[in-house]
C-alpha positions in Angstrom: -53.2 7.8 -72.8 -49.8 8.5 -72.5 -50.4 11.9 -70.4 -52.1 9.5 -68.1 -49.3 7.2 -67.8 -47.1 10.4 -67.3 -49.1 11.9 -64.3 -49.0 8.4 -63.0 -45.5 8.2 -63.0 -44.9 11.7 -61.9 -47.3 10.3 -58.8 -45.2 7.5 -58.4 -41.9 9.1 -57.8 -43.6 11.6 -55.3 -44.4 8.5 -52.9 -41.3 7.0 -53.1 -39.7 10.2 -52.5 -41.9 10.6 -49.5 -41.3 7.0 -48.3 -37.2 7.6 -48.7 -37.7 10.7 -46.5 -39.4 8.8 -44.1 -36.7 6.0 -43.9 -34.0 8.7 -43.6 -31.9 7.8 -40.5 -29.8 10.7 -41.4 -28.6 12.7 -38.2 -30.0 16.2 -38.4 -27.7 18.9 -37.7 -29.7 21.0 -35.1 -28.5 21.1 -31.6 -29.1 18.8 -29.2 -28.7 18.1 -25.8 -25.7 16.2 -24.3 -25.0 13.8 -21.5 -21.8 13.1 -20.0 -21.6 10.3 -17.0 -18.5 10.5 -15.0 -17.3 7.3 -13.5 -14.0 6.5 -11.2 -12.1 3.7 -13.1 -12.8 -0.2 -12.0 -10.0 0.4 -9.4 -12.4 2.3 -7.7 -15.7 -0.1 -8.6 -16.8 2.5 -11.4 -18.5 4.5 -9.0 -20.1 7.6 -9.9 -18.0 10.6 -9.9 -19.6 14.0 -8.7 -17.9 17.8 -8.9 -16.0 16.7 -12.1 -15.1 19.5 -14.1 -16.1 18.5 -17.4 -15.4 20.2 -21.1 -16.5 19.3 -24.6 -14.5 21.1 -27.3 -15.6 21.3 -31.0 -12.3 20.0 -33.1 -13.3 22.6 -36.2 -15.0 25.9 -34.5 -12.8 25.7 -31.0 -16.1 26.3 -29.2 -16.3 24.9 -25.8 -18.9 23.6 -23.4 -18.3 23.0 -20.2 -19.9 22.5 -16.6 -19.5 20.1 -13.5 -21.5 16.7 -12.5 -24.1 16.9 -10.2 -23.9 13.8 -7.1 -24.8 11.5 -9.3 -21.8 11.8 -11.9 -23.9 13.4 -14.6 -23.6 16.5 -16.6 -26.0 17.6 -19.3 -24.8 20.0 -21.8 -27.9 22.0 -23.7 -28.0 22.7 -27.5 -24.7 21.7 -28.7 -24.2 21.7 -32.3 -23.4 18.6 -34.2 -19.9 17.8 -35.0 -16.8 16.2 -34.0 -15.7 16.8 -30.3 -13.1 15.9 -27.6 -14.1 15.7 -24.2 -12.6 15.6 -21.0 -12.8 15.6 -17.1 -10.8 16.5 -14.6 -11.0 16.2 -10.5 -8.4 17.4 -7.9 -8.8 16.1 -4.4 -6.8 17.3 -1.4 -5.1 14.4 0.4 -7.6 14.6 2.9 -10.4 14.8 0.4 -8.7 11.5 -1.0 -8.2 10.0 2.5 -12.4 10.4 2.7 -13.1 8.8 -0.5 -10.4 5.9 -0.3 -9.2 5.3 2.8 -5.6 5.9 2.8 -3.4 8.8 2.2 -1.9 9.3 -1.3 1.9 10.2 -1.9 1.6 13.8 -2.6 -0.7 16.8 -1.2 -3.1 16.0 -3.9 -4.5 13.5 -6.7 -5.5 14.5 -9.8 -8.2 12.1 -12.0 -8.5 12.9 -15.8 -10.7 11.4 -18.1 -10.6 11.7 -22.4 -12.2 11.1 -25.3 -11.2 12.3 -28.6 -12.8 12.9 -31.9 -16.3 11.8 -30.4 -19.2 12.4 -32.8 -22.3 14.2 -31.4 -25.7 14.3 -33.2 -29.0 13.5 -32.3 -28.2 10.1 -33.1 -25.2 10.3 -30.8 -25.5 12.6 -27.6 -24.8 10.4 -24.4 -21.5 9.5 -23.2 -19.8 7.6 -20.0 -16.2 8.9 -19.5 -13.8 7.0 -17.0 -11.6 8.8 -14.4 -8.0 7.5 -13.8 -5.2 8.8 -12.1 -1.3 8.2 -11.6 -0.1 5.5 -9.2 -2.0 5.8 -5.9 -1.3 3.9 -3.0 2.1 1.6 -2.3 3.0 -1.2 -0.1 2.2 -0.9 3.6 2.9 -3.0 6.3 -0.7 -5.0 7.2 0.1 -7.8 9.9 3.0 -8.2 12.9 3.3 -10.6 14.9 5.2 -9.1 17.7 3.6 -11.3 20.7 4.4 -14.8 19.8 2.7 -17.8 21.2 2.6 -19.3 24.7 6.2 -20.2 26.0 4.9 -23.8 27.2 1.6 -24.8 24.6 2.6 -22.5 21.9 5.4 -21.6 19.6 7.4 -19.2 21.5 8.6 -16.6 19.0 9.6 -19.1 16.5 6.2 -18.6 14.3 6.1 -14.6 14.4 5.9 -13.3 10.9 5.2 -9.7 9.1 2.7 -9.3 6.3 2.9 -6.7 3.7 0.1 -5.8 1.7 -0.4 -3.8 -1.8 -2.7 -1.3 -1.2 -2.1 0.5 -4.4 -4.0 0.0 -7.8 -1.2 -1.7 -9.5 0.9 -4.3 -9.5 4.2 -4.0 -7.0 7.2 -5.8 -6.6 9.1 -6.8 -3.8 12.4 -7.3 -5.8 15.3 -5.3 -3.8 13.1 -3.7 -1.0 14.5 -3.9 2.7 12.9 -4.3 5.7 14.1 -2.6 8.7 13.7 -2.6 13.1 14.1 0.3 14.5 17.3 0.7 17.0 15.6 2.9 19.9 16.0 2.9 23.6 13.8 1.3 25.7 14.3 3.2 28.8 12.4 6.5 29.5 15.0 8.1 31.8 17.0 10.3 30.3 21.1 10.4 30.1 23.6 12.6 28.5 23.1 10.4 25.4 19.8 11.1 25.2 17.0 13.2 24.2 14.7 14.8 26.8 12.0 11.8 26.2 15.0 8.9 26.9 15.4 8.0 23.3 19.3 7.9 21.9 20.0 11.5 20.6 22.1 10.1 17.5 24.0 13.5 16.8 26.2 12.1 19.9 27.1 8.8 18.1 30.7 8.5 17.7 31.8 9.9 14.5 28.4 11.3 13.3 28.9 13.2 10.2 25.1 13.1 9.1 23.9 16.1 6.8 20.7 17.6 8.1 19.3 16.5 11.9 20.5 13.1 12.6 17.3 12.7 14.8 14.6 13.5 12.7 16.1 13.2 9.0 17.2 9.2 9.5 16.6 6.4 10.7 18.7 3.7 12.2 19.0 -0.1 11.9 17.9 -2.6 15.0 18.1 -5.4 12.2 18.2 -5.1 8.6 17.1 -7.7 5.5 16.6 -7.4 2.3 14.3 -9.1 0.0 15.7 -10.9 -3.0 15.2 -10.8 -6.7 16.3 -9.2 -9.8 13.6 -6.9 -10.4 10.1 -8.2 -11.3 10.6 -11.7 -9.6 8.2 -11.2 -7.0 4.7 -9.5 -8.0 2.3 -8.5 -5.7 -1.1 -7.7 -7.2 -3.4 -5.1 -5.9 -5.1 -6.1 -3.0 -2.8 -8.9 -2.2 0.0 -9.4 0.4 3.0 -11.1 0.5 4.5 -13.0 4.5 8.0 -12.7 5.8 8.3 -15.6 8.3 10.8 -15.7 11.1 10.6 -19.7 9.9 8.3 -21.0 7.2 7.2 -24.0 8.6 3.7 -25.3 9.8 4.3 -24.6 13.8 1.1 -26.4 14.2 2.7 -29.4 13.4 5.7 -31.1 15.1 9.0 -31.0 13.3 12.4 -32.3 13.3 15.1 -29.2 14.7 18.3 -29.1 13.2 20.4 -30.5 16.0 17.8 -34.0 15.6 15.6 -33.1 18.2 11.7 -32.9 17.6 9.8 -29.6 18.3 6.2 -29.3 18.7 3.6 -27.5 20.5 0.9 -28.6 22.9 -2.2 -26.7 21.7 -1.6 -26.2 18.0 -4.4 -23.7 18.1 -2.4 -21.1 19.7 0.0 -21.0 16.6 -0.1 -20.4 12.9 1.0 -22.3 10.0 3.5 -20.4 8.0 4.5 -23.6 5.3 3.3 -21.1 2.8 5.2 -17.9 3.3 6.4 -15.9 0.5 9.7 -15.2 2.2 12.1 -16.3 5.0 14.9 -15.4 7.3 17.2 -18.0 7.5 20.6 -17.1 9.7 21.7 -20.6 9.6 24.6 -20.1 7.8 25.5 -16.9 9.7 25.4 -17.3 13.4 27.8 -20.2 15.1 24.7 -21.6 17.0 21.6 -21.5 15.0 18.5 -21.7 17.0 17.4 -25.9 16.7 13.9 -24.3 15.0 15.7 -22.2 12.6 15.3 -24.7 9.3 15.5 -23.6 5.9 12.3 -24.6 3.8 13.8 -25.1 0.4 10.3 -23.7 -1.3 10.3 -20.4 0.5 12.9 -17.7 -0.5 15.5 -16.7 1.6 15.9 -13.1 3.0 19.4 -11.0 2.2 20.8 -10.8 5.9 22.6 -7.6 6.3 22.1 -7.2 10.3 20.6 -9.1 12.7 19.9 -9.3 16.3 19.9 -12.5 17.9 19.9 -15.8 15.9 16.7 -15.2 13.8 14.3 -12.7 13.2 12.9 -12.1 16.6 10.7 -9.6 17.3 10.1 -8.0 20.7 7.1 -10.0 22.1 6.4 -7.0 24.3 5.5 -5.0 21.6 8.3 -2.5 21.5 9.4 -2.7 17.6 9.4 0.0 15.4 9.6 -1.3 11.3 10.3 0.1 8.2 10.0 -0.8 4.7 12.4 0.8 2.8 13.1 1.5 -1.0 16.6 2.3 -2.1 18.3 2.8 -5.4 21.4 2.5 -3.6 22.9 -0.4 -1.8 22.1 0.2 2.1 25.1 -1.5 2.6 27.3 1.1 1.7 25.1 3.6 3.9 27.4 5.2 6.9 26.9 3.2 10.0 27.3 4.4 13.8 27.1 3.0 17.2 24.2 3.6 19.5 24.8 6.9 21.5 26.0 5.5 24.4 29.4 3.8 22.8 32.3 5.9 23.6 35.0 4.0 22.1 34.5 1.9 18.8 35.9 -1.9 19.2 35.9 -4.9 17.0 32.9 -6.2 18.7 30.8 -2.7 18.4 27.4 -3.1 16.7 27.1 -0.2 14.0 24.2 0.8 13.0 22.9 1.5 9.2 21.9 5.6 8.8 19.1 5.4 6.6 17.4 8.6 5.1 13.9 8.6 6.4 12.7 9.6 2.7 13.1 6.0 1.5 10.8 5.0 3.8 7.9 3.0 1.8 5.8 2.5 5.3 6.4 2.4 9.0 4.7 0.8 11.9 5.6 1.2 16.0 4.5 -0.8 18.5 4.0 -0.3 22.2 3.4 -2.6 25.2 0.1 -0.7 26.2 -1.4 2.6 25.9 -0.4 3.1 29.8 3.1 1.4 29.4 5.4 2.7 26.7 8.7 3.2 25.9 10.3 6.6 24.2 8.8 7.2 20.5 11.2 5.5 17.9 9.7 6.6 14.5 9.4 10.3 13.6 5.8 11.5 13.6 5.6 12.0 9.6 6.4 8.1 9.5 3.8 6.8 12.1 2.2 9.3 14.5 1.3 6.9 16.9 1.4 3.3 17.6 -0.3 0.1 17.8 -0.3 -2.5 20.5 -1.8 -6.4 21.2 -4.4 -6.3 24.2 -2.8 -9.7 25.3 0.4 -8.7 25.6 3.2 -11.0 25.3 2.9 -14.7 24.2 -0.7 -13.9 23.5 -0.8 -15.5 20.0 -2.0 -11.6 18.8 -1.0 -9.6 16.0 -1.2 -6.0 15.2 -3.5 -5.8 11.9 -4.4 -2.9 10.1 -8.2 -1.8 9.5 -9.8 -2.0 6.4 -10.6 1.3 5.1 -12.9 0.2 2.0 -13.6 -2.3 -0.9 -13.9 -2.0 -4.5 -15.1 -5.0 -5.9 -13.1 -7.8 -4.7 -9.9 -5.3 -3.5 -9.7 -4.1 0.0 -8.3 -1.1 0.9 -6.6 -0.9 4.2 -6.5 2.3 6.6 -3.5 4.4 6.5 -3.3 7.6 7.7 0.4 7.4 9.2 -1.0 6.8 12.6 -1.1 3.4 14.2 -3.1 4.0 16.6 -5.7 4.8 14.2 -5.1 2.6 11.5 -4.3 -0.8 13.7 -6.2 -3.3 16.0 -5.4 -6.7 17.3 -6.5 -9.8 17.2 -5.2 -13.7 17.1 -2.8 -13.7 14.6 -3.9 -14.8 10.8 -1.2 -15.0 7.8 -3.2 -13.2 4.9 -6.2 -12.7 7.3 -7.9 -9.4 7.6 -8.9 -7.9 11.0 -12.7 -7.2 10.0 
């Protein structure tokens, strides 16, 4: 009887062992096929990333398995032994390839995206991974909209409703604090003279007292007007895909208002003009000029620009479109930069306007306007800042603005086209603060 019970007990132990074996979910050590899915970051809508060089390295043996992702962003590595691995992915795009991908040119000649996962356990139960590619700073602030034309002189607001819009075309927050916006001092006659280049544009090498290092005409730009954004460093953030509006006067130009001389200022047709009461910044010269424009009122809810150099009695853009504008970042106060008279000046007197000379290397973005493709003034900006020009078909007083085209969308974030050629990057339609062309 005892021998019979012993056999039953032994059989029970065997059955228990078999049952435990069937329930054992411990990963097996045999090699397994590993799937790596690569995507770009959320900045680019997590789209699959093809042609990415992927490498996995065993942290103990240092054995490496590598390959390149296919069109769907996937790579399968076969027969990878179980163990701890570091996973990396990288792809380098030329500036041209990145432009085709995103719609704007990067700051350098190429863009490198990287992904990294460390100490990842790979076994039969863990063999599929997603890695996300990220890069450093991509893109910057760009000039999105230039409302040069103004609105009808009789039924609209003339030039007092003009504005410039600046857009964050990058993937991270930018700050307006301390940046400068500047109109370019350029000649508008095509007739050459002793003090011009062959195309009729100023020859700055002939300015009185010129002592610039390098080429005064191609290495620098010169101020027609110049204003600085206020702020102490991070007071005025601009989120990726958002913009700020700089108004000549931050008022609702559709509605009547009382000017600084007590008269009522209004328009006959509100549809011809814009509401700038919600602008982010404004130019106010009421404390700086002897006779301010009646329409130049100070909106207390809108920060004022810091006035450095102005032409006339407000931020007044050339309504025929003969305007070139640059956005500048400088760690050195531009007020301390050398200043020169236009090259047709032979003697500097008390009333001579001296133009700030700014190295073009400090320019973040620049755009140039022309009256039309068949009616052009000499080019003001070097080609590496803007190789072309924008124009508004309706011409002066048409209520039209030059507006940068949309190149791409990644989720809710729009990316504006930026090839450094306004002829390709801009279109035109009725001015619309914070609006898009398409």
